N, C-alpha and C positions, 0 to 999 in steps of 0.2 A: 372616897370615890365620889367625885362630883358628877352630877347628872345633868346633861344638857336639856333633856326633855322636861323633867319635873322640877328642876332647880333645887333638888334636895342634895345634901352631902351625907353619904353613909360612912361611918367610921366602923371598920370591921376588925375584930380581935382575932388575929391569927397566931398569937403567941402561945396560948394554952394548948391548943390542939390544931396543928396546921391542916389536918384532914377534916376537921369539923369547925371551920371558922364561924363566928357568931357576930351578929350586929351589936355593937357596943353603944352606939349613939347615932341619932339622926338629927341633922340640922334641917329644919323645915324651911320651905320657901319664904314663909312670912318672916322668919328670923333673918334670913339672908337679906330681904328687902328692908325690913324695919331698922336693922342695925348696920347693914352695909350699903343699902341703897342700890343693890345689884341683883341680877338674876342670871341664869344660864351659865353656871360655873364650868370651868374647863380644866386648867392645869394647876396641879398642886406642887409646891416645893416647901421643904422645911427651912426655917430660918435659923441662924446661928444661936438665937436665944431660946429655941425650942418651940416657937410659935409656928403655925402653918399658914401659908399664904396661898390663895386661890385666885386665879384670873377669872374674870367674868366678861360676858359679851353683850349684856343688854340691861335695859331698865324694866320696870314692871309691865310696860306695854309692848315689849319686844323690840323697842328701838335700839339702834347701836349705841353702846356705851362701854368703852374699854377701861375697866377699873379692876380693883383687887380687894378681896375681903380677907381679913385676918381672923384665924381661929386660935383660941387658947390651946396651948399644947398639952394641958392636963385635963381640962373639963370639956374641950372641943366646942365650947360655946363661941358664938360670933362676938368678937371684940369690937369690930367696926371696920371701916374701910382703911386701906393702907395709904393711898395717895393723899397728898395735901393740896387741895385746890382742884384744878381742872383734870378730868379724865382724858384718856386718849379717845380719838374719834371711833376707832374700832378696837375690839379685843379678841384675843385668842390665846397664844402661847407667850411665855416669857422665860428669861434666864438672867440671873444677876451675877455680877462680878465685883465684890467689894474692893478688891485690890485697886481697881480703877474708879471706884465710887460710881458704878454705872449699872443700870438694868436696861435690857432691851426687850420690847414686846412687839407682837405682830397683831394683825387684824384680819379676820375672816369676813364677816358681814353682820348685819343686824339679825337677831334671831327670827324676826318675822320675814326676813328675806330668804334665809337658807333652810328654815324648818319645813316649808311646804315642798321643797325639792329644788333642783337647779333649773333656772329659767335663763337662757342666754340673753334675753332682753334686759334682765337686771344688770348684766355686765355693761351693756350699752348705756344704761341709765346711770352708771357710776355708783351702783349700790354695793360693790365689793371693795375691800381694802386693797391698797397698793403702796403702803408705807410702813416703815419701821419707826418706833418711838423709843427714844433714848432718854432715860430718867436719871436724875441725880439720886443716887441710892440713899444718901443720908437725909436729904431734904424732901425726898419723895415727890419731886416735881419733874415734869417734862422739860428737858433742856434743848432738845433738838428733835425734829421730825424729818426723816429722810424719805423723800418721794422716790420710789423704786422705778418709776417710769412705766411705759406701755408694756415692757416685758417683765413686769414685776407684779402681776395681778394675782391676788389672793395669797399673800405670804402667810404661811402657816407655821411649821415647826422652826424654832430658832435654837441654835446651838453655839455657845461660846466654845473655844478650845478649852480642853480640860486643864491645861497648864495655866494657872491663875495669873501669870505674869505676861501673857501674850494677848494684846488687845485686838483680837480678831475672832470672827465667827462666821457662821453660814445660816442662811434661811432658804427654805424651799418654797418657791412661788408656784402654787398648784396649777392654776389655769394657764399661766405662761410657760409652764414646764421648764423653769430655769432655776439654777442655784445661784444665789447672790452671795458674795462674800462681803461682810461688813468689817470695817477696820478704821483705825485712827489714821487720818492723813497727816501730811507734814505740818499743817496748821493747828493740829490738835483736835480738829473736828472729826465727827464720825461720818464716814462715807460708805458707799456700796457700789459694787460692780458685778456684772455677770461673768461667772467663771465656767458654768456648764449650761448648755442649752440643748434640750431634747426637741428635735424637729417634729412638727405634727405630721400625720400621715393622711394623704388624700384617700378617701374611702367612698364606697357605695354600700347602701343597705344599712346605714347607721343614722342616728338622729341628725347629724350635721355632715357637711361635705368634707370637713377636716376633723381629725381626731387628735386632741392633745394627749401627751403622756399622762398628765395630771399627777404631778409629784405631791404625794400626800404625807409622807413622813421622811425624815432624814435622821441620821445618827452618826456620831463620830466614835471611833474606837478610843479606848481609854488612853492609848499612847499617842493620840492625835495624828496617827499615820494614815488612816483610811476614813473616807466618808462613804456612807451607804445611803441610797434612797430608793423609794418604791414609785413606779409608774403604775398607778391604779387602773388606768384605762388600757394602756398598751400591754400591761401584765408582766413587766419585768422588774427584777431587783438589779441594782447596779452597785459596783464597788469601784471607788476612785482612790488612787494614791494621791494624797495631798501633802506629801513631803515638801513640795513647793505649792503652797495654798493658792497662789495666784494662777497656777496652771495645773489643775487636776488632770490626772491621766486615768482613763478607763482601763481597769485591770481585771474586772470580773463582771459577768452579766448572766442572768438566769431567768428564763421565762416560766412563770407559774400561773398559767391561765390568761385572763384578760379578755379583751373584746375583739381581737384580730385573729383568733385561732382559725385554722383551716377548716373549710366546710361547714361553717356555722352561721352563714348569712351575710357576714361583712366581708367585702372584697376590697383589698388595699390596691389602689390604682397607681399610687406614687409613693415610694418609700425611700428616703434619703439614707437609711441605715441598713435595712434588711433586704436580702435578695429574694426571700420567700416568707410567707406567713408561717408562724410557729404552730406546732401541733399542741393540742391541749394535753398536758401531762396527767398521768395517773399515779395514785399512791394507794397502796394496799387495796387495789382493785377498784378504786373510786376515782372519778375525774375530779380535778381541782377546779371548783366552781368559784367565780369571783376572781380576785387577783390580790397580790401582796399589797398590804396597806400599812398597818402599824408594825413597827420594827423594834426589836430589843436585841442587845448583844451581850454575850457573857463578858466578864471582866478580862478574860484572857484573849478575847476577840475571836475565838474559834467556833463558837456556836451562836448562830443568829436564829431568832424566832420571829415569825411573821404571822399576823392574822389577816383575814381577807375582807372584813366588813369596815365600811367607812362611817356611814350614818344611815339609819334605817330607811328614811325617805329617799335618799340618794341611792342606796342599795336597790330599792324597789324600781327605780328608774333604769339603772344600768345593769344590774344583775338580779333580775326577779327570781331566777332559778335558785340563787343562793338564799334568798329570803324563804323559799319553800323548803329547802333542804338543810339550811344552817351553814354557818361559816366554819372555817378550819383554822387550826393552829399548826403550822409547819415548822420544821427545823432545817436550816441551811448550814452545811459544813463549810467553813471559811478557810481558805489558804492564806495564812498570814505571812507567808514567805514571799512568794511571787505574785500572789493575788489569784482569785478564782472562787467561784461559788458552785456548790453541788447540793442538790436536794437529798436529804437523808431519808431513804426509803423505809427505814425502820421506825420512824416517829410520825405519829398523827394523833391529834385530838380533834375528833369530829363532833362539832357542836350540834349537829343534827340528831345525835344520840342522847343529848342531855334530857333529863326528866323535865317534862313540861315544854320540851323543844318542838321544833328547831329554834335555836337562839343564835344571835349575832354577836360574837365576841369581838372586842376592840383592843383595849390597851393591855400591855404585858409588863409585868414588874418582877424583879428578882427580890427574894427576901434578903434584907441586909444591905440593899443598895445596888444600883446598876449604872449603866453608862449615861442615862438621862436623868436619874434622880439625884445623883451625887454632884454637888458643887464644891469644888476644892477652894480652900483659902490659903494664901501664903502665910508663913509664920508671922510676918510683919502685920498683915491684916488681922490675923487672929488675935494678936496682942492688942491691936487698936480697938477691935470690936468688943473685947472682953467676953468672947463666946463661951457659953456654958456647955453647950452640946454641939459636937461636930463629928461627922462620920469619917471624914478624911482630912488629913493635913498634908 
């Protein structure tokens, strides 16, 4: 579990007793910096050789620096940095696909930019990322940087198709509220185009005159049929059919809180999508405070879990009541036939009730692998890499 705030990495043993996990090992910030040259760790993936790779966002002074630190899969000690040579300008998420000898990474901002909270002037100054970085997986070097343009600001979660032989994936651009599809073009180069765009809403009584959706997380079903994403400010989860990935079709939408609920101080004066402002939903007698943020999906695609917290300082800006009362873990029942999302009224984990709480829960993981932690390899690639451990083939 990498920690953006402290730059520690916690290794937690959940195998002996899943109801009483224990801290097995702690990687201290000094080890991250001395051996890897990086701080502010974010995304973890297991490599085919059993090592663990973690993306990082900054240097020791909080400046932007998009690199990767590798941990030994047995001792969990830092082995060093993964990349050979120059790092990416910005760091955040990544996904690798050895079949095409490629890794793609995204970039949020420098830690010293985003940690104090969101300042719109930082966007005007160009202090947030708007590019994807494509790496040579074997040589560990950047081969191409794709500028996502003015509608590609703050690209966060990146997802390759699960089918290892499809050179295509998606990234959610938070501030622009767009989904970009990245793909190999006819010349063999990587390219990107906008396939979904969530229009901003003109509002009164909010921090700015226009409110973006703020896409903070995306996920693909294991069969690569559906794409899901969360609009953390508007407050809705969306389900798109991506059978034709160039033309996603909206087939499910569910509002779970957000900043535009009726009678709560924000008035929507112009909305290109909704005829009226949604009502704040209740679950087990409690209002859902905050909005859907991080997402995880069961392997059969029928159960989706969402948490409502983004990052504590940003939470404090946009959802201060959630910081006082704690975040929630909710379950959404998914129609995998025709599409559709329904809040499961029988499931709630209220993190306001946690000992020492309220607390703000973030990431969600399934034991044994899930739709974002598993990276599949083709049989051809598996033979070429000589992988010793792999969860799915």
